[in-house]
VMD Tcl script that draws the C-alpha trace (Angstrom):
set ca {
  {-0.34 -0.24 -0.24}
  {1.21 3.59 -1.09}
  {1.85 6.25 1.39}
  {-0.89 8.68 1.90}
  {0.05 12.48 0.43}
  {2.02 14.89 3.40}
  {3.40 11.48 4.48}
  {6.86 11.62 3.60}
  {7.45 14.70 5.56}
  {6.48 12.86 8.75}
  {8.60 9.83 7.56}
  {11.31 12.06 7.63}
  {10.50 13.31 11.32}
  {10.11 9.73 12.13}
  {13.60 9.20 10.98}
  {15.30 12.25 12.27}
  {13.72 12.34 15.45}
  {12.91 9.08 16.55}
  {14.44 9.23 20.53}
  {17.07 6.62 21.28}
  {15.89 3.55 23.48}
  {18.66 1.78 25.09}
  {18.87 -2.02 24.13}
  {16.91 -3.48 27.45}
  {15.75 -0.37 28.57}
  {13.17 -0.76 31.28}
  {9.48 -0.27 29.42}
  {11.32 0.07 25.82}
  {12.01 -1.72 23.37}
  {15.70 -2.45 21.43}
  {15.84 0.36 18.79}
  {15.44 -0.04 15.56}
  {18.14 -0.28 13.01}
  {17.58 3.03 10.78}
  {18.32 0.67 7.93}
  {17.50 -2.97 7.50}
  {17.84 -5.33 4.18}
  {16.36 -8.50 3.84}
  {16.73 -11.31 1.86}
  {17.71 -8.23 -0.84}
  {18.60 -9.14 -4.86}
  {19.48 -7.85 -8.21}
  {19.72 -8.99 -11.23}
  {20.95 -6.59 -14.50}
  {19.87 -8.42 -17.73}
  {21.68 -6.98 -21.06}
  {20.92 -8.34 -24.19}
  {19.80 -11.79 -22.83}
  {22.67 -12.34 -20.44}
  {21.41 -11.89 -16.59}
  {24.24 -10.92 -14.07}
  {23.45 -11.37 -10.59}
  {24.65 -7.72 -9.12}
  {23.27 -9.13 -5.22}
  {22.00 -12.53 -4.03}
  {19.88 -12.80 -0.25}
  {21.63 -9.78 1.12}
  {21.07 -9.39 4.97}
  {22.13 -6.51 6.66}
  {21.19 -3.85 9.08}
  {23.16 -0.58 10.43}
  {22.32 0.52 13.74}
  {21.80 4.84 14.01}
  {24.86 6.26 14.58}
  {27.07 3.93 13.42}
  {30.11 4.02 10.38}
  {29.72 1.53 8.07}
  {31.94 0.54 5.56}
  {31.00 -1.56 2.21}
  {34.40 -3.01 0.85}
  {35.24 -5.39 -2.20}
  {37.13 -5.66 -5.34}
  {35.56 -3.87 -8.29}
  {32.08 -5.88 -9.76}
  {31.76 -7.06 -5.89}
  {28.23 -5.58 -5.82}
  {29.05 -2.78 -3.27}
  {28.21 0.22 -5.25}
  {24.97 -1.62 -5.97}
  {24.10 -2.68 -2.59}
  {24.61 1.19 -1.50}
  {22.22 2.29 -4.53}
  {19.51 -0.61 -3.34}
  {20.00 0.34 0.13}
  {19.40 4.69 -0.87}
  {16.42 3.45 -3.03}
  {18.37 4.65 -6.11}
  {17.71 1.69 -7.50}
  {15.00 -0.94 -6.80}
  {14.85 -4.48 -5.73}
  {14.20 -7.67 -7.78}
  {13.54 -9.39 -4.48}
  {13.72 -8.88 -0.55}
  {13.06 -5.33 0.84}
  {14.50 -2.54 2.00}
  {13.55 -0.69 5.41}
  {14.72 2.94 5.92}
  {13.75 3.58 10.09}
  {10.72 0.87 9.47}
  {9.40 2.20 5.95}
  {9.65 -0.47 3.43}
  {10.89 1.86 -0.04}
  {8.66 -0.14 -1.99}
  {5.93 1.20 -0.81}
  {6.60 4.63 -1.85}
  {6.24 5.32 -5.77}
  {9.10 6.92 -7.62}
  {8.23 10.77 -6.91}
  {7.87 10.06 -3.31}
  {10.81 7.80 -2.78}
  {12.59 10.71 -4.46}
  {11.05 13.24 -2.11}
  {11.97 11.36 0.94}
  {15.75 10.93 -0.38}
  {15.89 14.63 -0.39}
  {14.60 14.65 2.85}
  {15.86 11.93 4.92}
  {19.22 11.09 3.43}
  {22.34 13.03 2.15}
  {24.65 11.94 -0.47}
  {28.55 12.08 -1.18}
  {30.05 10.97 -4.63}
  {33.90 10.27 -5.50}
  {33.24 12.90 -8.39}
  {31.76 15.34 -5.76}
  {28.55 16.18 -8.33}
  {29.03 20.19 -7.65}
  {27.33 22.29 -10.12}
  {30.43 24.46 -11.64}
  {28.60 27.64 -12.74}
  {27.82 28.06 -8.62}
  {30.01 28.86 -6.21}
  {30.19 26.81 -2.72}
  {27.28 28.37 -0.73}
  {24.46 28.22 -3.67}
  {26.25 24.72 -4.13}
  {25.01 23.97 -0.76}
  {21.97 25.49 -0.40}
  {20.32 23.79 -3.52}
  {18.67 20.92 -2.36}
  {17.05 23.27 0.22}
  {15.69 25.64 -2.68}
  {14.24 22.78 -4.33}
  {12.44 21.71 -1.68}
  {10.92 25.44 -1.37}
  {12.69 26.53 1.77}
  {12.69 30.26 1.64}
  {15.97 31.89 0.06}
  {17.20 34.05 3.33}
  {16.96 31.03 5.21}
  {18.83 28.55 2.78}
  {21.85 30.42 2.23}
  {21.84 30.96 6.13}
  {21.78 27.01 6.69}
  {24.46 26.95 3.75}
  {26.94 28.83 5.38}
  {26.29 27.10 8.56}
  {27.37 23.81 7.02}
  {30.11 25.66 5.05}
  {31.53 26.77 8.77}
  {31.17 23.36 10.21}
  {33.18 21.76 7.31}
  {35.52 24.42 7.69}
  {34.94 25.80 4.65}
  {33.15 29.61 5.60}
  {36.10 31.75 3.51}
  {35.43 29.73 1.16}
  {32.02 30.20 0.59}
  {32.21 32.53 -2.71}
  {34.48 30.30 -4.67}
  {33.27 28.40 -7.61}
  {34.49 24.30 -7.67}
  {36.94 25.41 -10.05}
  {38.56 27.60 -7.39}
  {38.95 24.83 -4.78}
  {41.04 21.88 -4.42}
  {39.80 18.35 -4.48}
  {39.84 17.99 -0.81}
  {37.73 21.55 -0.58}
  {35.34 20.39 -3.00}
  {34.70 17.19 -1.19}
  {33.88 19.22 1.98}
  {31.22 21.21 0.20}
  {29.46 18.02 -0.99}
  {29.51 17.03 2.35}
  {28.30 20.54 3.44}
  {25.04 19.80 0.93}
  {24.61 16.14 1.91}
  {24.03 17.88 5.28}
  {21.81 20.45 4.49}
  {18.94 18.95 5.53}
  {19.87 17.19 8.51}
  {20.02 13.58 7.27}
  {19.07 10.68 9.20}
  {21.51 9.18 7.28}
  {24.15 9.96 4.62}
  {25.39 7.51 1.78}
  {29.63 7.80 0.46}
  {30.53 6.20 -2.69}
  {34.41 6.11 -2.80}
  {34.12 9.61 -1.06}
  {37.97 9.69 -1.23}
  {38.61 8.01 -4.22}
  {39.64 11.28 -6.11}
  {41.55 12.38 -3.53}
  {45.77 12.01 -2.80}
  {46.11 10.77 0.54}
  {46.69 13.78 2.72}
  {43.11 14.97 1.32}
  {41.63 11.47 1.95}
  {42.66 11.29 5.55}
  {41.00 14.73 6.14}
  {37.81 13.85 4.57}
  {37.91 10.90 6.73}
  {38.35 12.68 9.79}
  {35.93 15.43 9.60}
  {33.40 11.93 9.01}
  {34.77 10.37 12.47}
  {34.19 14.11 14.02}
  {30.39 14.15 12.47}
  {29.99 10.51 13.50}
  {30.85 10.90 17.06}
  {30.33 14.55 17.57}
  {26.63 14.62 15.67}
  {25.60 11.06 15.69}
  {25.59 11.26 12.09}
  {25.08 7.67 10.45}
  {27.17 6.98 7.55}
  {27.56 3.96 5.14}
  {30.29 4.28 2.95}
  {31.88 2.23 -0.59}
  {35.56 1.93 -0.34}
  {38.20 -0.22 -1.98}
  {40.63 1.67 0.31}
  {42.05 -0.44 3.12}
  {43.15 2.32 5.48}
  {39.54 4.02 4.73}
  {37.40 1.12 5.73}
  {40.10 0.76 8.83}
  {38.64 4.44 10.36}
  {34.45 2.79 10.28}
  {33.05 1.03 13.08}
  {32.52 -2.07 11.35}
  {33.21 -3.34 7.93}
  {31.19 -5.66 5.43}
  {33.21 -7.20 2.87}
  {31.55 -8.14 -0.43}
  {32.32 -10.89 -3.42}
  {30.51 -11.71 -6.33}
  {27.26 -10.22 -5.08}
  {27.54 -11.75 -1.57}
  {28.56 -10.67 2.08}
  {31.84 -12.53 3.41}
}
mol new
graphics top color blue
foreach p $ca { graphics top sphere $p radius 0.5 }
foreach p [lrange $ca 0 end-1] q [lrange $ca 1 end] { graphics top cylinder $p $q radius 0.2 }
display resetview
């Protein structure tokens, strides 16, 4: 059954503001995981050839956890992230975000839910080159109809949080790779998301910049309780997560 009109905003509030209940707390129940994948499978078909990308994936992610998904190219790690985030549909099983089955949302509502409750950080930054840093960061709020002054103030605050307050008017071409990724992280944080998905967030950075970005992730995770799920092939990056899952041929090892 599809969610009713207006439910997406309520779902975002539920995801973002559900109070923590310790396991075994008197009068409470164990806290529900922020992400749950049950029996998830995904097959791609090209010119009559079927390629299994994911097979019977079972996975939970706790609220406030930093999880690294690792594996060689073709192992299925990016496909798994895309399915968990609702960027791609699954062929079987289900994916729940804070108890909400993504399959119960149609395409438009799923996209809106992602915009309000999730943040994304990609290897190639995905910044608009004609916009400066603060304009790139505020864009998701403007798309959702936030008043311009409020969106600008929030964007400036997020840039300050990631250490780029003095680069607000610089365009991407005027920034280093590490600074561009910080802008992307500020943009991912703009809606106070329940979870941030990061696909090879250090893949285009040198070792020093990569270490700085991971230090920022750890700071946001520990200081703000931000949940992260990141895909990486770099052992030193994965080692800084709370937990690593390793994939091979569409399976979690």
